[in-house]
Every structure is written in structure tokens, then in C-alpha cells.
C-alpha positions as CSV (number, residue, x, y, z in Angstrom):
1,X,6.6,9.5,28.6
2,X,8.0,10.7,25.3
3,X,6.0,9.6,22.4
4,X,5.8,10.4,18.6
5,X,6.4,13.8,17.6
6,X,3.0,15.2,17.1
7,X,1.7,16.5,13.3
8,X,3.3,20.0,14.0
9,X,6.7,18.8,15.3
10,X,7.6,16.4,12.2
11,X,6.4,18.8,9.9
12,X,9.0,21.2,11.2
13,X,11.6,18.3,11.1
14,X,10.5,17.9,7.0
15,X,10.9,21.7,6.9
16,X,14.3,21.6,8.0
17,X,15.1,19.0,5.7
18,X,13.8,20.3,3.1
19,X,15.9,23.9,3.3
20,X,19.0,21.5,3.1
21,X,18.2,21.2,-0.1
22,X,19.7,18.1,-2.7
23,X,21.4,15.9,-0.6
24,X,23.1,13.8,-2.9
25,X,25.9,11.2,-1.9
26,X,29.0,13.1,-0.1
27,X,27.9,16.7,-0.8
28,X,28.2,19.2,1.6
29,X,24.1,19.5,2.3
30,X,24.4,15.6,2.5
31,X,27.3,15.7,5.5
32,X,25.6,18.4,7.2
33,X,22.4,15.8,7.4
34,X,24.1,13.2,8.6
35,X,26.2,15.1,11.4
36,X,23.3,16.5,12.6
37,X,21.2,12.8,12.8
38,X,24.7,11.7,15.2
39,X,24.0,14.7,17.5
40,X,20.4,13.6,17.9
41,X,21.0,10.3,18.0
42,X,23.9,11.0,20.6
43,X,21.4,13.2,22.6
44,X,18.9,10.3,23.0
45,X,21.8,8.8,25.0
46,X,22.6,6.0,21.8
47,X,26.2,5.2,20.9
48,X,26.3,6.2,17.1
49,X,28.9,4.4,15.2
50,X,29.9,5.1,11.4
51,X,31.4,3.0,8.9
52,X,33.4,4.8,6.2
53,X,32.4,4.5,2.5
54,X,34.9,5.4,-0.1
55,X,33.2,6.3,-3.7
56,X,34.5,8.7,-6.5
57,X,32.0,11.5,-6.3
58,X,31.4,13.8,-9.3
59,X,29.7,17.2,-8.7
60,X,28.1,19.4,-11.5
61,X,28.8,22.9,-11.2
62,X,27.2,24.2,-14.3
63,X,25.5,23.0,-17.3
64,X,24.1,24.4,-20.7
65,X,23.2,23.7,-24.5
66,X,23.9,26.2,-27.0
67,X,22.4,25.8,-30.3
68,X,24.5,27.2,-33.6
69,X,27.4,28.5,-31.2
70,X,30.7,28.4,-33.5
71,X,28.3,27.1,-36.4
72,X,28.1,28.4,-40.0
73,X,27.2,30.6,-40.8
74,X,29.6,32.4,-38.4
75,X,26.7,35.4,-37.9
76,X,24.2,32.6,-36.3
77,X,23.5,33.8,-32.9
78,X,23.9,30.9,-30.4
79,X,20.7,30.2,-28.3
80,X,20.5,28.5,-25.0
81,X,17.8,25.9,-24.9
82,X,16.1,24.3,-21.8
83,X,18.6,21.5,-20.0
84,X,16.3,19.7,-17.5
85,X,19.3,18.3,-15.7
86,X,22.4,16.4,-15.9
87,X,22.9,13.4,-16.9
88,X,24.6,12.0,-13.3
89,X,27.9,10.7,-13.2
90,X,28.5,11.1,-17.4
91,X,31.1,12.8,-17.2
92,X,32.6,16.6,-17.6
93,X,33.4,19.0,-20.3
94,X,36.1,22.0,-20.0
95,X,34.3,25.1,-18.1
96,X,33.6,26.7,-21.5
97,X,32.5,23.3,-23.1
98,X,32.7,21.7,-26.1
99,X,31.6,22.7,-29.7
100,X,30.7,20.0,-32.8
101,X,28.4,19.3,-35.3
102,X,25.3,17.5,-34.2
103,X,24.3,13.9,-35.0
104,X,21.2,12.2,-34.2
105,X,21.7,8.9,-32.9
106,X,17.8,7.7,-33.0
107,X,16.2,6.0,-29.4
108,X,18.0,5.2,-26.3
109,X,20.5,3.3,-26.1
110,X,21.6,5.0,-29.2
111,X,23.7,4.2,-32.3
112,X,27.1,5.9,-32.2
113,X,28.7,4.0,-35.3
114,X,29.0,7.4,-37.4
115,X,29.2,10.4,-34.0
116,X,32.9,10.1,-33.6
117,X,34.0,13.7,-32.9
118,X,30.2,14.9,-32.8
119,X,27.9,15.3,-30.2
120,X,24.9,12.6,-30.4
121,X,21.6,13.4,-29.7
122,X,19.5,10.6,-28.1
123,X,15.9,10.3,-27.7
124,X,14.4,8.6,-24.4
125,X,11.2,7.1,-24.8
126,X,9.0,6.7,-21.6
127,X,7.0,3.6,-22.0
128,X,4.5,2.6,-19.6
129,X,6.0,-0.1,-17.3
130,X,3.3,-3.0,-16.8
131,X,2.2,-3.2,-13.1
132,X,2.5,-6.7,-13.5
133,X,6.1,-7.3,-12.2
134,X,5.2,-6.0,-9.2
135,X,3.1,-9.1,-7.3
136,X,0.3,-7.4,-5.5
137,X,-1.3,-8.9,-2.4
138,X,-3.5,-6.2,-1.6
139,X,-4.8,-2.6,-3.3
140,X,-5.0,-1.5,-6.3
141,X,-2.7,-0.3,-9.3
142,X,-3.4,0.7,-12.7
143,X,-2.3,-1.7,-15.4
144,X,0.7,0.3,-16.3
145,X,2.7,3.3,-14.8
146,X,4.6,5.9,-16.5
147,X,7.4,7.4,-14.9
148,X,10.6,9.1,-15.8
149,X,12.7,6.5,-13.2
150,X,11.4,3.4,-14.4
151,X,12.0,4.6,-17.8
152,X,15.7,4.9,-17.3
153,X,16.1,1.8,-15.5
154,X,14.6,-0.1,-18.4
155,X,16.7,0.8,-21.2
156,X,18.6,3.9,-20.7
157,X,20.9,6.1,-23.3
158,X,24.1,4.3,-23.1
159,X,26.8,6.7,-22.5
160,X,29.6,3.9,-22.2
161,X,29.1,3.2,-25.7
162,X,29.2,6.7,-26.8
163,X,32.5,7.7,-25.0
164,X,34.1,4.4,-26.7
165,X,33.0,5.5,-30.3
166,X,34.9,9.0,-29.8
167,X,31.6,11.3,-28.8
168,X,32.6,14.2,-27.6
169,X,29.0,14.9,-25.4
170,X,25.4,13.3,-25.2
171,X,22.4,15.0,-25.4
172,X,19.4,12.8,-24.2
173,X,15.8,13.6,-24.9
174,X,12.7,13.3,-22.9
175,X,9.8,11.7,-24.5
176,X,6.3,11.4,-22.8
177,X,7.7,13.5,-19.8
178,X,6.6,17.4,-19.8
179,X,9.1,19.5,-19.3
180,X,8.1,20.4,-15.5
181,X,8.3,16.6,-14.7
182,X,11.3,16.5,-16.5
183,X,13.0,19.0,-14.8
184,X,15.8,18.1,-12.2
185,X,15.7,14.5,-12.4
186,X,18.9,12.5,-11.2
187,X,18.5,9.7,-13.6
188,X,19.4,7.1,-14.1
189,X,21.0,7.5,-10.6
190,X,22.5,3.1,-10.5
191,X,25.2,3.8,-13.0
192,X,29.2,4.4,-12.6
193,X,30.9,7.0,-13.5
194,X,30.8,6.7,-17.6
195,X,33.0,9.0,-19.0
196,X,31.2,11.4,-21.4
197,X,29.4,14.4,-20.7
198,X,25.8,13.8,-20.8
199,X,22.9,16.4,-20.3
200,X,18.8,15.9,-20.5
201,X,16.7,18.2,-22.5
202,X,13.0,18.6,-22.9
203,X,11.0,17.6,-25.9
204,X,10.6,20.6,-27.5
205,X,14.5,21.7,-27.4
206,X,15.0,17.8,-28.7
207,X,13.1,18.4,-31.5
208,X,15.1,22.0,-32.3
209,X,18.3,20.0,-32.2
210,X,16.9,16.9,-34.3
211,X,16.4,19.6,-36.8
212,X,19.1,21.4,-36.4
213,X,20.9,17.9,-37.2
214,X,19.6,17.1,-40.3
215,X,20.8,20.9,-41.3
216,X,24.2,20.0,-39.9
217,X,24.4,22.7,-37.2
218,X,27.0,22.9,-34.5
219,X,25.7,22.9,-30.6
220,X,27.7,23.4,-27.6
221,X,27.5,21.4,-24.8
222,X,28.6,22.8,-21.1
223,X,28.9,19.8,-18.3
224,X,31.1,21.6,-15.9
225,X,31.5,19.0,-12.9
226,X,34.0,18.0,-10.0
227,X,35.6,14.4,-9.8
228,X,36.9,13.4,-6.5
229,X,38.3,10.4,-7.1
230,X,38.8,9.1,-3.4
231,X,35.6,10.6,-1.7
232,X,34.0,9.6,1.7
233,X,30.4,9.3,3.2
234,X,29.3,7.5,6.2
235,X,26.3,5.1,7.0
236,X,25.4,5.9,10.6
237,X,23.8,3.2,13.1
238,X,23.2,2.6,16.5
239,X,21.4,-0.1,18.7
240,X,18.6,0.2,20.9
241,X,18.6,-2.1,24.0
242,X,15.6,-5.0,24.5
243,X,14.0,-5.4,27.8
244,X,13.9,-9.1,28.1
245,X,17.3,-10.8,28.6
246,X,15.7,-14.1,26.9
247,X,15.7,-12.1,23.5
248,X,18.9,-10.9,23.5
249,X,20.3,-12.7,21.0
250,X,17.7,-11.7,19.0
251,X,17.5,-8.5,16.6
252,X,15.3,-6.2,14.4
253,X,16.7,-4.2,11.9
254,X,15.4,-1.1,10.6
255,X,17.1,0.9,7.8
256,X,16.5,3.5,5.3
257,X,18.9,5.9,3.3
258,X,20.3,9.1,4.3
259,X,21.2,10.8,0.8
260,X,18.4,12.1,-1.8
261,X,17.7,14.9,-4.1
262,X,14.4,16.1,-2.1
263,X,13.0,15.7,1.2
264,X,10.6,12.7,0.4
265,X,13.9,11.2,-1.2
266,X,15.0,10.9,1.7
267,X,12.6,11.8,5.1
268,X,13.1,8.0,6.6
269,X,15.8,9.3,8.8
270,X,13.2,11.6,10.4
271,X,11.3,8.2,11.2
272,X,13.5,6.4,12.6
273,X,14.9,9.3,14.8
274,X,11.3,9.5,15.6
275,X,10.9,6.0,16.5
276,X,14.3,5.8,18.4
277,X,13.0,8.8,20.5
278,X,9.7,7.0,21.3
279,X,11.6,3.8,21.8
280,X,14.0,5.3,24.9
281,X,11.5,8.1,26.0
282,X,11.2,7.2,29.9
283,X,14.8,5.6,30.0
284,X,13.3,2.3,29.7
285,X,13.8,0.0,26.7
286,X,9.9,-0.1,25.0
287,X,10.6,-3.3,23.0
288,X,11.4,-6.8,24.5
289,X,13.8,-7.2,21.6
290,X,17.4,-5.4,20.7
291,X,16.3,-3.2,17.6
292,X,19.6,-1.9,15.2
293,X,18.4,1.5,13.4
294,X,20.5,1.7,10.1
295,X,20.8,5.1,8.3
296,X,22.8,3.8,5.2
297,X,24.8,5.8,2.8
298,X,25.4,5.3,-0.9
299,X,22.0,4.9,-2.1
300,X,23.0,7.4,-5.1
301,X,26.2,5.8,-5.5
302,X,25.1,2.0,-5.2
303,X,28.0,0.9,-8.1
304,X,30.6,2.1,-5.9
305,X,29.7,1.3,-2.5
306,X,27.5,-1.8,-2.8
307,X,28.9,-5.6,-2.4
308,X,25.2,-6.5,-4.3
309,X,24.0,-4.1,-6.3
310,X,20.3,-5.6,-6.1
311,X,20.9,-5.4,-2.4
312,X,21.6,-2.1,-2.8
313,X,23.4,-0.1,-0.1
314,X,22.5,-1.9,2.7
315,X,24.2,-4.8,1.4
316,X,27.6,-3.2,2.3
317,X,26.7,-2.6,6.0
318,X,24.9,-6.1,6.3
319,X,28.0,-7.6,4.9
320,X,30.5,-5.9,7.4
321,X,28.2,-6.5,10.4
322,X,27.2,-9.8,10.3
323,X,27.6,-10.9,13.3
324,X,24.2,-8.4,14.3
325,X,22.0,-10.6,11.8
326,X,23.0,-13.9,10.6
327,X,22.5,-15.9,13.5
328,X,26.1,-17.5,13.5
329,X,27.8,-19.0,16.6
330,X,28.1,-15.9,18.8
331,X,26.4,-14.0,16.7
332,X,22.8,-12.1,17.0
333,X,20.1,-13.3,15.0
334,X,17.9,-10.9,13.2
335,X,14.3,-12.0,13.1
336,X,12.5,-9.4,11.1
337,X,13.4,-6.3,8.9
338,X,12.0,-3.1,8.4
339,X,12.5,-0.3,5.9
340,X,11.4,3.2,6.0
341,X,11.4,5.5,3.0
342,X,9.6,8.1,1.0
343,X,7.4,9.4,3.8
344,X,4.5,12.0,2.2
345,X,5.0,11.4,-1.3
346,X,2.1,13.0,-3.0
347,X,1.0,11.8,-6.0
348,X,1.8,14.5,-9.2
349,X,0.7,13.5,-12.9
350,X,1.1,15.0,-16.4
351,X,-0.6,12.1,-18.1
352,X,-4.3,13.1,-17.8
353,X,-4.6,15.5,-20.9
354,X,-3.8,18.4,-18.6
355,X,-1.7,21.3,-19.0
356,X,1.6,20.9,-17.1
357,X,2.4,18.9,-14.3
358,X,0.2,19.2,-11.6
359,X,-0.9,17.2,-8.1
360,X,-4.1,14.8,-8.4
361,X,-5.2,15.4,-4.6
362,X,-4.4,11.9,-3.3
363,X,-1.0,10.2,-2.0
364,X,1.0,8.3,-4.5
365,X,0.5,4.9,-4.4
366,X,1.9,3.4,-0.7
367,X,4.3,0.5,-2.3
368,X,5.0,-1.7,0.8
369,X,6.6,-5.2,0.5
370,X,5.3,-7.4,2.7
371,X,7.8,-10.7,2.5
372,X,5.4,-13.2,3.7
373,X,2.5,-13.7,5.0
374,X,2.7,-12.6,8.4
375,X,4.8,-9.9,7.5
376,X,1.2,-9.0,5.6
377,X,-0.4,-9.5,8.6
378,X,1.3,-7.4,11.1
379,X,1.0,-4.3,8.3
380,X,-2.6,-4.5,7.6
381,X,-3.1,-4.6,11.4
382,X,-1.0,-1.7,12.2
383,X,-2.2,0.4,8.8
384,X,-5.9,-0.2,9.1
385,X,-6.6,3.3,11.2
386,X,-3.8,5.3,9.0
387,X,-5.6,8.7,7.1
388,X,-4.9,9.5,4.5
389,X,-3.9,6.2,2.8
390,X,-3.4,4.3,-0.4
391,X,-2.0,1.0,0.5
392,X,-0.5,-1.2,-2.2
393,X,1.3,-4.4,-0.6
394,X,3.4,-6.2,-2.8
395,X,5.2,-10.1,-3.1
396,X,8.9,-9.6,-3.8
397,X,8.8,-11.8,-6.9
398,X,10.8,-11.5,-10.7
399,X,13.6,-10.0,-8.9
400,X,12.0,-7.1,-8.4
401,X,12.6,-5.0,-4.8
402,X,12.6,-1.7,-4.6
403,X,14.6,0.5,-2.0
404,X,16.9,-0.4,0.8
405,X,14.4,-2.9,2.2
406,X,16.1,-5.4,-0.7
407,X,19.4,-6.7,1.4
408,X,17.4,-7.8,4.5
409,X,15.0,-9.7,1.9
410,X,17.8,-11.2,-0.2
411,X,19.8,-12.2,3.2
412,X,16.7,-13.9,4.3
413,X,14.8,-11.5,6.8
414,X,11.0,-11.3,6.6
415,X,10.3,-7.8,5.7
416,X,8.0,-4.8,5.8
417,X,9.3,-2.0,3.2
418,X,8.0,1.4,2.7
419,X,8.6,2.4,-0.6
420,X,6.2,4.5,-2.6
421,X,7.9,5.7,-6.1
422,X,5.8,9.1,-7.3
423,X,7.0,10.5,-10.6
424,X,9.3,13.0,-8.5
425,X,11.1,10.6,-6.5
426,X,14.3,11.5,-8.0
427,X,14.0,15.2,-8.8
428,X,15.9,18.2,-7.4
429,X,14.1,21.4,-6.5
430,X,14.6,24.9,-5.7
431,X,12.1,24.5,-2.7
432,X,13.7,20.8,-1.5
433,X,10.7,19.4,-2.8
434,X,8.1,20.8,-0.7
435,X,5.6,21.3,-3.2
436,X,5.5,17.1,-3.5
437,X,4.8,16.7,0.6
438,X,2.1,16.1,2.6
439,X,2.6,16.7,5.9
440,X,-0.8,14.7,7.2
441,X,0.3,11.7,5.2
442,X,3.9,11.8,6.5
443,X,2.7,11.8,9.9
444,X,-0.1,9.1,9.3
445,X,2.8,6.9,8.1
446,X,4.8,7.5,10.9
447,X,2.4,6.1,13.5
448,X,1.7,3.1,11.2
449,X,5.2,1.9,11.7
450,X,5.2,2.6,15.4
451,X,2.6,-0.1,15.4
452,X,4.4,-2.5,12.9
453,X,7.3,-2.3,15.4
454,X,5.0,-2.6,18.2
455,X,3.3,-5.7,16.6
456,X,6.4,-7.2,15.5
457,X,7.6,-7.1,19.1
458,X,4.5,-8.9,20.8
459,X,4.6,-11.7,17.9
460,X,6.5,-14.6,18.7
461,X,9.8,-15.5,16.7
462,X,8.9,-18.7,15.8
463,X,5.8,-17.1,14.0
464,X,7.5,-14.1,12.4
465,X,8.8,-16.8,9.8
466,X,11.3,-16.0,7.1
467,X,11.6,-14.5,3.8
468,X,8.9,-16.1,1.4
469,X,11.0,-17.5,-1.7
470,X,10.6,-15.6,-4.8
471,X,8.7,-16.7,-7.7
472,X,10.1,-16.9,-11.2
473,X,13.9,-17.2,-11.1
474,X,13.9,-17.3,-14.7
475,X,12.0,-14.1,-14.9
476,X,14.2,-12.6,-12.1
477,X,17.2,-13.3,-13.9
478,X,15.9,-11.4,-17.0
479,X,14.4,-8.5,-14.9
480,X,17.4,-8.2,-13.1
481,X,19.1,-7.3,-16.1
482,X,16.9,-3.7,-15.8
483,X,15.8,-3.3,-12.0
């Protein structure tokens, strides 16, 4: 009987994924990963479907900021500063960059009224975000979280406004984030193409640039990028048969996404592959109900591919395949949705008075949305044996539902969604993010979600219920402006 991969095998799968490096939407590494998943699902005997999605693709090739380049006096020596990452889908410069006077435009979103023809400097605070917006069912969270991802969602630099004001390039300065933590952050990742080149720098480089702006110095910003107006990416999905003819009209949707900058973001497809192998290993369906496994693309191009931004990229698959879930005449009824993302996320922190960005030795908080009390019961029963563990279960409220489970929940399905949010989640790294990955935690989470799916399958449909309504509709509308 074929079971889940053991710790060594699952670790090897993740090592191979880390070796691919960043897999942002539509890149060559992302395409290779999707093709590999298709091959492995096909090897299990599953028919794999591909949904093509078209989008404007932006791929940076080179980025740099040089201070005093071409600035008076002419004898000044240009000096490169620390660029932590390009600003995704901002824009592009000529290969040799743009050179212009520097202007300090304050804190994000930035005031660009007097910055036409200049290089704008915008400071990006990373404020502590109150965890009260995350309504806990169980587990503990600190009163606030400081995370570059959350900061970039709340009040990012307004690159579109800079473009409209005639700014030639924008330099965004991380505040309250160490250089090591800022390195490689592909943030923010939910904006459409902006049409103005922008890069991120660390705080020390930002201080130097602001002082240079006071002196009236120039700088050169290089952001050489390739833009493809009609690129393609693919969501893939497969159906696992059920064993009970009486459940043939039902369905359980299990989803994740395939694009991401590091191994933790996103290794959910490896979990789905392992669960599919377990379900089909002996040739007989493991579960009573049919299951649809959906590997969506476009999580990092939500503005281009999503029909509902707050339902994330999965909303497009749901819109295109209503016959698999909406219960209309002749359609199946989805009785539950399970989302698996970010397995093995170790906690790293640079806000405990230490020098540098370091692991704490603990798992990142395992944020798990449970869409109603029955889903909470199922997750608690399935996870109680997990070691290591640090679960925090959440009730979706105030319009906040992180991850690709949001579309399932917004469609009325009772959901269980694993979506840890470590500080490194959106960062590209030379090692593929391997240093942020805990193999034992990832394997333990995989076993938990095998038990989750088994328990859902044992539970009568009437007991599974529906999505629990959100509280605070007025607050939800306010939060949705930023999340």
C-alpha cells in the first residue's frame, strides 16, 4: 500500500524545489515546475487539465542605484548603494538607467508634486499591525506583528502617482526592517503594472540618499526589465474519483498555488502531490467523495488573472468551472474546501534587540482559517498529534482571509486553510529559501492534512455546514481597501 512520503522523501522533494529558485508567475523556473507537476500527476494515472491565463509579464534583469553619478562636481566618484530588490511590476529604465536630481518625497505613499523630472525618494514605514484584525478561535498571537509583507499592503509607495507627476524613477526605503530581512522581498506583489521604475533600498542607503538630496546631488537608477504584453501561464487541476456512488454529485476542492519566490512560498503543490499519491496508491479510491485538486497560477499576478481580487487567483478557476462546485442542476456540490500553503515555515525575527536577522528556533505561527465550528473541530482533531506545532486558528472576519482559500470561502464553502505568514515569505534568495525551511515541520503538517481530508470524508455532508458569515461588514469594507 502506497502511503505518504516519509520525512526523507518529502525533504528531497522540497530540496529539488528550492534548487529551482524563484518561480514567479510565468518565469522559466515556474513553467518547469508546472510541467513537472503535470508529469507526476499523469504518472499517478490522473487526467490533468490546463487552463491558460494571459497576463502582462514583467521580468527584471538588472537593478542598481549609483549616487553622485553625473552629478556636479564632475570629479565626484559614482558609488553603488545597497538595493535590496526591485519593486515588482513598477516599470523599467533604459539599460544604462536614468540619471536625475534626487528629491525626498516623504513617507509612503509619497508627495510627488515637486518631483517632475527627478528621482523620488520615499520612506516606507513598517508599522506594527494589530493582530486584533485576525479573530482567533484558538492559539496565541502577540498583540502586534511587524512584517514587511503586511507593511507593504497597508500603505505602499504610490508608484502610479509618481508616474502621473512625471517622476523618472522612485527609490523606496525600508524602515524598521533590517537589511537581511529586506533582501529579495518581492513586495508588494498585488499591484498592476505601474509604468514607473522603482527599487527598494535598506535604511542606511536611504539615509545616504536623503542627505544627498539635501545637497542637491544626482543619482542613477537602473532597472533593466523585459515586459511581455501577452504572456501565458497555466492553472492545472485533476479529479480524484470517489468510492461511494451515493456521493458522486459531491466534491471536495483541495487547492494551492504554484508560483512563488522561495521554497516555502510555495511548496503546497508538493503536499497535494503526496496526498494524491496516497489516495490512489493501491488502485482503489481512498475517499467516498470525489476530490478536485487545483494548482492555481497567478497568485503573484492577482490584478491580471483574478476575477475577484479578494478571492485571489482561485476565483478565476471557480468562475470557469462552476460545474465542479456550485450545486446548480447538473453540477456537483462542493461540500468543503481545503487549502495548503507555506509548509515548513520557520520563524525568523530581527526585532528582538539582536544584531541581524536570525531564526528564533520556533515554527512560524501556523495560521489556519477554519470557516465554521465543524471545520475547527476537524482541524483540531487532525492536528493534536502534530509535532512540532504552533497552530493559531482563525475565524474569517473584517474582510481578512489570507491565501488562496479566500475564493473557496467567499463562494460559501466551509474551509480549512493553512497560510503561515513568516517575515521571509515573499523573499527571493540564492539558496531558494532553504535556510527558512523546517523539514520536520513540513512533514508533520503534511500528515495533519492527510488526517484533515480523511476526517472530512468521514463527516456527513449535513454536519459539514457552510461558510460561517463574517462579522463587521462595515469594518470589512474598510480593511478590504488595504488587504
